[in-house]
C-alpha positions in Angstrom: -22.3 53.6 -118.4 -23.7 54.3 -121.7 -25.4 50.6 -121.7 -26.9 51.5 -118.4 -28.5 54.8 -119.7 -29.7 53.1 -123.0 -31.3 50.1 -121.0 -32.7 52.6 -118.6 -34.4 54.9 -121.5 -35.5 51.9 -123.2 -37.2 50.5 -120.1 -38.9 54.0 -119.4 -40.3 54.3 -123.0 -41.7 50.5 -122.9 -43.1 51.0 -119.4 -45.2 54.0 -120.1 -48.4 53.5 -122.0 -48.6 55.9 -125.0 -52.0 57.3 -123.7 -50.3 58.2 -120.3 -47.2 60.0 -121.6 -47.1 63.5 -120.3 -44.3 66.1 -120.8 -43.0 65.9 -117.4 -39.9 63.9 -116.5 -40.8 60.6 -114.9 -39.1 59.6 -111.8 -37.6 56.5 -113.4 -35.7 58.6 -116.0 -34.4 61.0 -113.3 -32.9 58.0 -111.6 -31.3 56.7 -114.8 -29.8 60.1 -115.6 -28.5 60.6 -112.1 -27.1 57.1 -112.0 -25.3 57.7 -115.3 -24.1 61.1 -114.1 -22.6 59.5 -111.1 -20.8 56.8 -113.1 -19.6 59.4 -115.4 -18.3 61.6 -112.6 -16.6 58.6 -111.0 -15.1 57.7 -114.1 -13.9 61.3 -114.6 -12.6 61.4 -110.8 -10.6 58.2 -111.3 -9.2 59.5 -114.6 -8.2 62.6 -113.1 -6.7 61.4 -109.8 -4.7 58.6 -111.8 -3.4 60.9 -114.3 -2.6 63.7 -111.6 -0.5 61.1 -109.7 1.7 60.5 -113.0 2.5 64.1 -113.5 5.6 65.9 -112.0 4.8 67.7 -109.0 5.6 71.2 -110.4 3.2 70.5 -113.2 0.4 69.1 -111.3 -3.0 71.1 -111.4 -5.3 71.2 -108.2 -7.5 68.6 -107.6 -9.9 70.5 -105.5 -11.7 72.2 -108.4 -12.1 69.0 -110.1 -13.9 67.6 -107.2 -16.2 70.8 -106.8 -16.9 70.8 -110.6 -17.8 67.0 -110.7 -20.1 67.6 -107.6 -21.8 70.7 -108.8 -23.9 69.2 -111.7 -25.3 66.5 -109.2 -26.4 69.1 -106.8 -27.9 71.4 -109.6 -29.8 68.2 -111.0 -31.3 67.3 -107.6 -32.3 71.2 -106.9 -33.8 71.8 -110.3 -36.0 68.7 -109.7 -37.8 70.6 -106.8 -38.4 73.9 -108.9 -41.8 74.1 -109.9 -42.4 74.3 -113.8 -43.7 77.8 -114.0 -41.1 80.3 -112.8 -41.1 84.2 -112.7 -38.4 86.0 -115.0 -36.0 86.3 -112.1 -36.2 82.5 -111.3 -35.8 81.6 -114.8 -32.9 83.9 -115.0 -31.4 82.3 -111.9 -32.1 78.7 -113.4 -30.4 79.9 -116.6 -27.2 81.3 -114.6 -26.7 78.1 -112.6 -27.2 76.0 -115.7 -24.4 78.2 -117.4 -22.2 77.6 -114.3 -23.0 73.8 -114.6 -22.0 73.7 -118.4 -18.8 75.5 -117.3 -18.0 73.0 -114.7 -18.4 70.4 -117.3 -15.9 72.2 -119.6 -13.4 72.4 -116.8 -13.8 68.5 -116.1 -13.0 68.0 -119.8 -10.2 70.5 -119.6 -8.6 68.8 -116.3 -8.7 65.3 -117.6 -7.7 66.2 -121.3 -4.7 68.3 -119.9 -3.8 65.6 -117.4 -3.7 63.0 -120.0 -1.2 65.1 -122.2 0.8 66.2 -119.3 1.3 62.5 -118.1 2.4 61.5 -121.4 4.5 64.5 -122.3 5.7 65.8 -118.7 6.2 69.5 -119.8 4.0 72.5 -119.8 1.5 72.5 -122.4 -0.6 75.0 -124.2 -4.2 74.1 -125.2 -3.2 73.0 -128.8 -1.3 70.1 -127.1 -4.4 68.6 -125.5 -7.1 69.9 -127.8 -7.5 66.4 -129.4 -8.3 64.6 -126.1 -10.5 67.5 -125.0 -12.8 67.1 -127.9 -12.5 63.4 -128.1 -13.8 63.4 -124.4 -16.5 65.8 -125.4 -18.0 63.7 -128.0 -18.5 60.9 -125.5 -18.8 57.9 -126.0 -17.1 58.1 -129.3 -14.0 59.7 -128.2 -13.7 56.9 -125.6 -12.5 54.5 -128.1 -9.4 56.7 -128.8 -9.0 58.0 -125.2 -9.0 54.9 -123.1 -6.2 52.9 -124.9 -4.0 55.9 -124.1 -5.1 55.6 -120.5 -4.6 51.9 -120.5 -1.1 52.3 -121.8 0.0 54.8 -118.9 -1.7 52.4 -116.4 0.3 49.4 -117.8 3.5 51.4 -117.8 2.7 52.8 -114.3 1.9 49.2 -112.9 5.3 47.9 -114.5 7.3 50.6 -112.9 5.8 49.8 -109.5 6.3 45.9 -109.8 9.8 46.3 -110.6 
């Protein structure tokens, strides 16, 4: 996922001659960003759904809000590309509000996956301090992935071992 983004950005910079560069966002950059966000959202969805299946039913959070919070930034990115560069104060304020809501939805995604990871490992009610580590590791993507993914792989291996026996 990170590799696709980096290669896309390098291709964009190389393909645009220096004298033709303008402050607008080229379509190729938008495609790369949307592709990366889709991959990121799918990864978060697969993590959330898998970890959700490992949690005791009485502790399981709802998957509905996760779905909405994963889709919302995609919709906002598409809508924001149709908005003209110059906005009135009211228009800029609306863009700001929708952006804040997008940021909050991203925080919820981090919260859901990190809490689900901790719940799957501990199987008891948790406070934020119990899953703050995974929360911040996911926030500092892609560095945190090197610490989070082995834990998820271990849970997956344990889960498939239980299913096969």
